[in-house]
N, C-alpha and C positions, 0 to 999 in steps of 0.2 A: 734875720732870723729872731725868733721870738727867745724872749728872757728865760733860762732856767728855773723852773719852780723848785723852794728847798722843799725836800720831801724827809718827813720825819718819820719813825720805824711805827706810829701809831696813825691808823688812819683817820681818827678822831679826834687828835690832837688840835686842828681847826675847826671843830664843830662847837658852836656857842649856844648856852644853855641861859635861857631868860625867863623870868616870873613872870607869870601873866595872872593877872586879877580878872576874875571872870563876874559876871554880873550876880551870882548866887554869893558873891565874897570871899569865894573861894581862891587861892592861890595854886595855880600849875606850872610846870615846868614846859616850857616850848624850847625844840630845840632845830638850830637854822642847820640844814644838810652841808654838807661838805661837797665840794665841787670835785668832779673827779679827775683823775689826769687821763689825757690822751696823748696820742702820737706827736700832735702839736707841741705839747708843752716839752719836750724832750729836744726842741731843734733838729740838728742832725747828729746828736749823740746818741746813737742806738744801734742796734745791729739783730741779724733775725737769728732765731733758733729753731731748728725743724725740730719737734717732740718725738722723743723714742719711748720703747715700750718700758713702761715704770716710772717715768717722769710725772713729777708732780709738783705745783708752783712753788709749795715752801721749799723743796729740795733746790730747786732753779734758781730761785731768789737767794738761796746760801752760796750756792755755787757762782754767780755771776754778779750778786750786789755786797755778798758778803753777812748777810742778816737775813735768815729763814723768816723772821715776822715782816718783811717786806713782800711776802707774797702778794698782798694787795696791791701793790703796786702793777705787778705783771699781770695780775687780772684786771686792774683799770685799763692800763695802755692797750691790753687784748681782748677787750669786751665786743669788739665785733666779730671775733672769730670763736669765742667761747660760749658756750651755750651751759657748761657746767664746769666749776671750776674746780671739781674734784675727778671727774673725769674727764680727762682730755685727749681726744683720738691723736694713735700715733700719725705721724705725717703732719699734723698741725703747725703751721708757721707762725710762731711769735715772736712779737718786737719784745728785745730785751735791751733794757735803758745801760748804758755805759756807767759802772761804777760811780766815775769820775762826777757824775751828774749829781752827787750826793755830798755836802759838805760834810766834813768830819765830825761836826757837831751833832749832825742827826743820826750817828751811828752810837747806839750805846757801847761801853767799854765793857761794863759788868753787867750780870744779871741783876734784876729790877734798877737799873741805874738811869 
């Protein structure tokens, strides 16, 4: 079983920015793209959920993961079945990571924390 990845509330936390000097002597920022989460990153620590009328990823993240800002985790691990994260067809079977897959330090306790 693969090791579980630490998942932070921000999908951009692991993005690396570097200054790049160009031949015209200007400096620009370059960003490394983050690695997307997949089902394999969860090991066996997940379950399935069938989408009902009115379900949205932020609400499902709040309900199952305890933080609506983790909607992007659901979008990542379900990218093979989601064509539009804002319009999920009723009956779509989503992978839901177990809330125990997240370290306590990954969950902010206060707004802006």
